N, C-alpha and C positions, 0 to 999 in steps of 0.2 A: 740405803733405800734407793738412791739414785741410781748406783750400779745395777742393782738387781732389775730395775726397770730397763736399763738399756740391755741387759742381757736378754731380757723376756722379748724386747723387741727386735733384738737381731735374730733370735731363734724363730720368732714368728716370720720375718722376712725370709729365713732359710727354709721354713717349712713351706712357705708359698713358692720359693724357686724351685725346690725339690719337688712339689707337686706339680708344678707346671712343666719341669723336665719330664717327670713320669707320664704326664698327659700327652706330651709331645712325642714320647716313646711309645705310648700306646697307641696314638692315633697312626704312627709310622707303622706298627706291628699289624694294626687292622688293614692299612692301605696294601701293605705289602702281602699279607696272607689272604686277602679278600680280593682286591681290584687287581694287583699285578701278579697274583700267583700263577695265572696259566703263562704269561708272558716269561716270568723268571723260570718257569719249569722247562719252558722251550729251550730258552738260552742254556741252561744247565746241560740239558740233553745234547744240545749242539756242541759243548764244550767236551763233554765226555763221551759222544757217540761219533764214530766215523762212518761217512756215507760211502758205501760202494756200490757204484752204479750197475744194475743188471739190465742189459740189453733187451728191448722189446722184438719179438718176431715180426719181421716184415710180412704184409700181407701178400697173398699168392696173385698171380695173374694168370687169367684164364682166357681162351678164346671163347667166340660167340657160341659155342655148342659146350661150354663148360670144360673143355679139355684143358689141363694143367699146362702152361708154359712156362711159368717159373714158380719156384716154391722156396722154402727155407729148411733146412734140416739141422738137428742139434749137435753142437760141439761144445767140449769144454774149454774153458779157459783158465789158467793157473793164476792166483794172486797170493800175496803174502802179507801176513799181518807181524811186522818185523819185530815188536816186543815180545812176541810169543816163539820166535825162532830161537832155541837154546844156544846153537852152534852155529852162526852165519857161514863160517868156513867149510864146515863138514858138510852143511845143507846144500850149500853152493855147488860143491864137488858132485854129491849125488845127483842134484838136477841137472848139471851141466851135460852129462852124459845122455840123459834121457830126452831133454828139450834141444839139444844140439846147441847150445849156447856157451858163452865164454865163462869159465868158472869165476875169474876176477870180476867181471862186470855183476855177476850174480851177487857175489859176496858184498860188493859196494851198495847194491840195491838191498839187500837183507840186513844191513848194518845201519840203514837211516832210521832215524827218529820220526817215524809217522804211523798213521794209523793203519794204512795198508798201501800196497804197491802191487801194480801188474806186473807179472812175469813174463808170460806169453799168453796171447790170445789165440782162441780157435785152434787148438791142437788136434792131431789126429786121434782117432780112437785107441791105437796102440799105445801112444804117448800117454794118453789118459789112464790107460790100464796101469801102466808102470808107475806113474806118480801116485796112483792110489795105494798100490802095493808097497811104495817106500813109506807111507804114513809119517811124514815128516811134520814134526810140531811147528805150526805157525804157518804151513803151506795148505792152501785150499784150492778146490775147483769150484766154479760156477759154470751152469749150463748157459749157453748164449746160441746163438744161431749163424749159420752159413748160408749164403745165398746159392742156390741150385738153380742151373738152367739145364734142364734134363735134355734138350736137343741142341745143346751146345752152339751152333751156329744159325739156328732157326730165327730169321728175323732179329739178328743180333743188334744192327744199328737202331731198329724200331724200340725194342725192349730195353736195350741200354743195359747197364750194370750198376752195382753199388759197392761202396767201400767197406773196410773194416769195421768203421765205427757206425756201421748200419746207415749210412746217409746214400741217397741216390746220386750217382755222378754222371749220368748220360741216359739219353732215350727218355722213355715213359718212366723209368725208375727215378729219374730227376724230377720231369715235369710233375708228376703226381707223388711226389716224396711226402707232402704233408698228409696224405691219404695212407700211403703204405707204410710208413715208419713206426706207426704205435707210440705208445707211451712207455718209457723204460721204468723198470722197478729199482729197488735198493736193497743193499744188505747193511743193516745198522750194527756195529761192533762198539762195545762199551769198554772204556779205559780211563786211567787216571790222568791229570794234568800232565805228568811226565811221560806219557805213553806206555806206562805199565800195567800189567794185566791184573784186573781186580779179583778178590777171592772169588766172587761168584757173578761173573760177567753177565750182562744182559744182551741178547743178540735178537735182532728181528729182520724178517725178510718181507719185504713189500712186492708182490708179484708185479711183472711188468704187463702192460695191456697189448695184446696183439694188434697190428694195424689192419685196416680195412684191405679188403682184396679189390682189384679191377676186374671187369668183364669186358673184354674188347670186342671191337667190330670185326677184328681180323679172324679169319677162318683157316685153321690149322692144315686143313687138306689143300684148300687153294694156295697157301704159303709153300706148302711142300712141292706143287707144281712149279711154283716161282722158282725156288730153289734148286730143282733138278735142272730146269732151263738155263739158269744162271751158270751152274757148273760145266754145263756142255757149252755155253758161250764162251767160257774161260778157256775150256780144252781145245776149242776149235779156233778162237781168234785171239786169245791173250790180249785183252782190251786193258787200257789203263783204267777205265771204269765201267760198270754196267748197271743198269737199273730197270727192274720191272716192278710196276705199281699197278694195283688193281682197284677199282672204287666201284661202289654201287652209285648209278646216276641219279637214282631216285631218293637218295638220302644223304650223299656224301660221305658215307661210311667206307672206310679203307679196309678192303678184304684181304689185303696182301701187299707187301713191300718189302722187296729184297734188294740186295747190293752187291758188287764185287768191286774191290776185294772186302772179305770180311774177316771175322775173328771169333774165336772161341770165349764166349762171355764168361767161363768158368775160370779161364786163365788170361782175363783182360789186361793184367799188368805185363804179359810179355808180347802183346800186340803192339805195333808202333802206334804212338799218337794221332798221327795223320789218318790211320785206318780206324782206329776205334772211335774217335771222337768227331769224324766227319761223315754223316749220312749223305751220300750223293743224290739222293731222292729229293732233299730239302736244301741241300747247299750247294750243288753243283749249278753254275751260271753257263749256259752254253747258247749259241744260236740254233734255233729250232730247224731252220731250213723250212722245207716244204711242208712240214706238219702244221706249221703256222698258217699256211693258206686256208686252213678250216675257219680261222678266225676272220681273215678277210672275206672270204665267202659268205660267212654268216652276216657280217656287217653289211656286205653289198646287197645281198638279198632282202635283208630286212628293211634296208633303206630304199629297195626298189630302184637301184640305180643299175641293176643288171638283171636279165630273164635268162632262163635256160637255153633259150633258142638264139638270145642275141649272137650275131656273127663277128669273131674276131679274125686277123690276118696275122700269122706269125711268120716274118721273113728269116727268123734266126736269131733277131736280137730286138731289143727295145731301145731307142734313144730317149735319154732323159738329161736335161742340161747338156753338159759337154761331154756325156759318158754313153757308151753302149753296153747294155746288159744282156748278156748272151742267153739263148735258150739252150737247155742241156743237149738237145737233139741239132747236130750239125745240119745247117740248111733250115733248120725250123720245122713247124708242123702245118704251115700254109694256113688256108681257110679251115676254120673250125668255129663250132658253136660253143657257148659257155659250159655246157656240159661235157664236150671233149676238152676244153681247156682244163677242167679239173681232173678228168680222167688222166689227162696226159701230162699233168702237173706242169703246164705250160708257163714259163716265167714271164714272157711278154703279155700274154693274157692277164695274167693276175697283176702286173704292174699297171695296165691300163684300167683295170677294175678299181685297184687303189687309188689312183689319181681321180678317177670319177668321184670316188667317195669324198676327198678332199682330207686335208689335214685335220680340221675341227671334228668332223664326224668320224674319222678314223681314230682319233686320240679318246673320243668319247667312248668308243666301244673298247678301247685297251683299257681304260678306266673301269667299265663295267665289267669287264670279264676279270678284273684283278690283277693285270699284269703291273709291275713296279711296286706291288705291295706283298707283304706276307700273307699267305692264305688263312692264318688262324689255327692251322694245324696243331701248334704248340710244342712241336719238338725243338730241342736246342739247336742252336745254329742255322736255322732257316734263313735263307737269304731272300732279298726282295725282287732279284732280277734288275735288269738295266735297261731303262727305257729313256731315249734321248728327250730332253724336256721340249715340251711343244712349241715353245717360243723360239728354240733353236733350230728345230727340224726345218730341212729344206724339201723341196720336191724331190730330189734324190733320194734323201732319207725316207721320204713317204713312198717311193718306189721300192726300195731294198727292204724295208719293214714289210712291205705287201706279201713278199716271198720268203718273210723269216730271216731276214739278214739285218744288221743293224739294230738288232734287239736280242737282248739275252733273257731267257727265262729259266726257271727251275722245273724239273719234271713234275713236281706236284702241282706247279701253277698251271702248266699246260694241261695235265690230265683233269684239273677241277674244272678249266674253261671248257675243255670236249665234253665232260659230263653235262654241262648246261645244254650244249647242241643236242646231245642224246636223250635227255629227259623232257624236252619240250621248251626249253629256253630259261628254266630257273637255275640260277647259280646258287650251290650249297656251299656252305664251309664245310671243307673236309674234317672228319673227326675219327678218332681212333678208339675210343672208349664208350661203352654204351651205359655201363653201371658201376656204381662203387658200392660194395657190400660190406658189412662187418662180420665179426667172426662167427657169427651165428647164422650167416647167410642172409640176412635182412638187407633190404636196399636202403642204402643211405643217401645216394644222389643217382639221378638219372640224366643223361645227355642226349637230348632229343635232336633230331635234324634241325638245322638252322638255315632257312632261306635268306640268301643276303639280296635277292631281288630278280626280277625278269631282265633278261639281257636282250632276248629275242623272242619273236612271237611263235607260238605253236606251228603256225602255219610254215614259218620260216624253216623251223626245225625239222619239219617233215620234209620239206624240199631239198633241204642240204643232206639230210641222212640219205636220200634216194641218190643224190650225186655221189655221195661217199660209198654207197653200196656199189656203183658202178665202176669206181676206183679199183675194188677189190675184185670185182667179177671179170672186168675188162680193160683195167688200166695197169697203172705201175704197181698196184699193191696185190697182184694176183697171188702172190706166194703166201697170202694171209687167209685164202679163200678155205673155207671149212664145209667140207661136204655135208649138205643136208641142212644149212643153216644160212640165214641172210646176215652177212658181215659187212659193216661199213667201216672205213678207215683211210689213212692217209700215210703215204711215206714220207721220209725227210733224208736228205744228205747234206751235210755242211761241213765246211772246212773250220779247223780250229783256229781261234785267234790267240797269236802269240802274247807273251808278256808285254813285249815293246810295241804291240801294235801289228797289224797286217797279219795275213794268214801264213800258218805255217805248212811248207809243202809235205804232201805226205800224209797228214795227220786229219782225221775226219770223224764226224760223228754221225753214225747210222741210226735212224729211230722210225718207229712206226706207232701210230697211236690209232685206236679204233674201239668199236663196241659191237655187242651183238646179244641177241637177235635184233635187227633192225626195228621190227615191229613194236617190240616191248623190249628195250635193253635191260638184260639182268647185271651186267657189268660193262665198265670200260676200261681199257688197259693201255698203258705206255710202256714200250720197249725202246729203251736208249743205250746204245752201245759206242762209248767213247774210245777212238783210236784203235779199231780192230787192226790185227795184223795180218800178213798174208795176202795182200793184193786186193782183197774184195773189201768194198767199205760202202756199198749202196744200200739205203734204208731197204729197197725191196729185196734185195739179196741176202742183207745179213739179218735185219731186224724183223721183217715180215714173217719169215718161217718160224721165228721164235714166239711172235705173237700167235700164229696159228696153231702151233703144239699146245700152248697154254689154254688158248680158247676152247679148243677142242675137248681138252679134260674137264674145263670148268662147265661147260655146257653139258656134258654127261654128267658130271658130279651132281649138278643142279636138277637133274631130270628134266632139261628143258627138250621136249619132243622134237625129233628131226624129221624133215621132209624128204623122203628118199628121192623124190622127184627132182629136188634141188642138187643139180651138179655143176660142176665148174664148167662155163661155156668154153668153147673152143673159138680161139680167135682165126680170122680167115687164112692167115698163113699156115696154120697148124692143119688145116684140110688138105693142104696140098701135098701130094705124094711124090713130087719130084725129088730127086736127089739134090743133096746139098751142093752148092757151086764150089769149085776149087778157087783158093785164092792164095796169093803170094805173101809169105811171111816178111814183114817190114823189119829193118835192122833197128833195134832198140837197145843194143849194147851201149853203155856209156850214158844212157839217158835216165834222168830221175824216174821214178816208178810211176808217178801220176801222168807223165808225157807217155812213157812205154805203153801204159794201160790206154790211153786215148788212143795212140796210132794203132794198137792192135785192134781195139773197138771199130775204128774206122775201116779197118782192112777185113772187119767180120770175124775175128778171132777173139778168144778169151785169154786170160792168163792165169798161171797159178805161181805161186812165190814162194821161194826157198830161201832160208835166211833173213837177216834183218840187214837194213841199211839203205841209204837213199837213193843209190845208184846201181842200174843193173850191170852185173859183172859178164855174166855169160847167159845165152839164151839157147833154148832145144825145142824145136828144130832151129837151125842157123838161118839167117836172113837168105831170101831168094828161094826156099824151099816152097813147094805148093802143098797145102793142105786144105781138108774140106773146111768150108765155113762153119763157125760154131766151135770147132775144136780149141783146144788149150795150149798155149805156148808156155814151157817152164821158163821162169825168170830166176837166175841166181843172183842174190843181192850181194853187193860188196860191203862188207862191214865198215862202220865208222872207223876212222883211224885211231889207235891208241897213242898215248903220249910217247910210247917207245918206238913208234913206227917213223922211220926216216922219210919215206916217199908214199905218194898216194897216186891215184891216177885221175887224170883230168877228164870230167864228165863231158858230154855233148850239150852244149847250151843253147843250141839252135831254137830258135821259135819261142824261147822262154823271156820273160820281160826282165827287165833290169833287177826288179825286187826279187823274183824267183831265183834268178841266176845269183845273186848275192847271198840268199839264203842257202842255198845248196853248197856253194863253195865254202861259206862260213862253217858248215857243218864238217866239211872235209878237212878244213885247216888251211884253206887256200884264201888269197886275196883278189877281190874283184877290181878292176880298172876299166870303166866304161866310158864309151864316147858315143853321142847321139842319144836319141830318146825311141823307143818303141819296142821291138822285139829284136833279140840277138841275131844277126845276119852272118857275123864272122867272129872267130876267136883264135887266140894265139895263148899258150900251145894249143895244138889239135887234140881233139878228143883221143882219148886211149894213152896219151903219152904219160910216162912217170915222172913226176917232179917231186922236189923236196916240199915237206910242208911249210907254209908261210910263203910260197910262191905267188908272184902275181899273174893273174889270168886277164889278158886285156881283150876285150869284147867291143865289137862295133854294131850299134843298134840302128834300126830304120823303122820308120812308120810301117805297121802290120798291112799285110795284103789281104788280111782276112779280119772281119769285124771282131772287136774285143770286147768283153765284159769287164767292167770294174770290179775289183775286189771291194767289197764293203765291210766296214769296219764300224764298230760301236764309237770308237774315240780314235781318230777322226775317220773320213770316209777317203781312202787311197787305195792305189793298186788295182789288180785285176781278179776277177774271178770266173771260172769257166765249169764250176761244179753243177752235177745234174742230180736227178733223183734216180 
């Protein structure tokens, strides 16, 4: 009896334990099948489904009129599902010949234990056809897209380029990548845990979503005008850099932006990185020279420190601190009004105006016009420019900044500032994109003009525009005059600052900035040509004619009515019918190009340059021959010595500063030994002698008998400057 009770008790406990276990299992089953079913199903799919990404098609880029500038075209890519490849070795041999790949490498890829492997991305249509014809097990094609730039080099730096993985790498492609790239799709392929094919595998295709498109402010036709002139500039002057940018002053919209050197965006990998990744319009820092006098004049007129009829006297130089800054015209302009100061681009006149303004007010306008800061354009690599900190600036710095030296700007900075002068005084943030649209053409985002503030009063803008119009009609910018239209603008010529400080002999930046028509500007344009070759480098000679050509086409394209009565005024000397006087050709052999050009101009002659190099080797006609004033002397330049050259010709260093002489000799592989200060008055060996490279050239310097102008640097202020407009 006792044992039976114990057995029943144990069975009862066993029953309750089993019932409890069954209850726990039942609750777990309910939890798994009810609550966790979706999550577990997702995890199971992740284990047995391999995810093959499918690249989205990037959005297009259009100009302001809807013309296609950038698009994408279909291209097949080859991928493999290794467990479905029956014979990796044979498959690799078959594909290698079609795809131009190494068979051994292909076999290693096809032998991997993975769900999928890329074989080759974005193949040619011929290769795609041949792969399809092979019909190899486990080898598949998926459609992707290739970026196409139909116009190749058109606005290449502005538009940029994208990489093989659909990512924007430069230009607008990079800046607006989040809009353009779209959402990638997927191909899902089912397999077991060992990577083997299932009897009835499941495959799913999730379609990619195309990226948004951009509608730019850029006008394709105006861009073509710009590209055409840039090609002509390169053919004629072989510059280091060249930029032409066009903006709408009323909105800050960039209508065109081109630069040289350029590249084919379809073949961007073959272009040097320093070419494809640097847009000179936003990256290049340069001293603007006399084009910056527009800003000085705007500040002075707005602050009422000068009036158009105020009188100035230019003796040929301005004395500031312990320096003399020369006017570009030998002997100066004499007595003149401020209107004539602007027309003549007179350095001493603008220096006096800058000093009247004072450092505090001058820097207030630098800040207001945006110098020393990025413009907000948004293109990669934009520079800020270089402005001497206000607390470190001296009166000498103020004087030189007033004439566009001791300050560095980018082309887009200067053009943006001039647009404010043209539109009545409002500074707009420059912008490139008007709209973002989805694949159906619906507007997703709009970029409206963004005013940053008023920098000068409308009356000041009107007065300054009238002065700049006279620069084009009667002053240094006459080569920019467009028949039938009122054009305002300013020329600029500046020397290039070397990496070690100081100006580099024979290297200049020629520029012109202006707008038209004056009464209601439809565009403002900057032409900047860095280091033109051939002996011609003044902004009025090199950049102004380029402005004229592009401006004429833009005005006609925009259907701006012309005034037939508005013709280029003739200057007083142009009415004279007297024959040109005869002048004697000076001896410029063995002289540096800049000095030779100066001597010829002082004699009333021009120069044409053949070859490259810093020193004149021969001249035609020879020295002493009489010619008509205004005719050209051909200068043949001596090439820079090569490493294999044993001897070089000693140049004529007379009237050069120690710095200029040292820079010239360094280029020729010679060593300067100088005594005294001032200008070179004696040298040994004599000019024209042939000496071994590395030889010393001893010079004796003495204080100049003519006024000198200091070379103005951004860091620090040293040397001499004689550059003109």
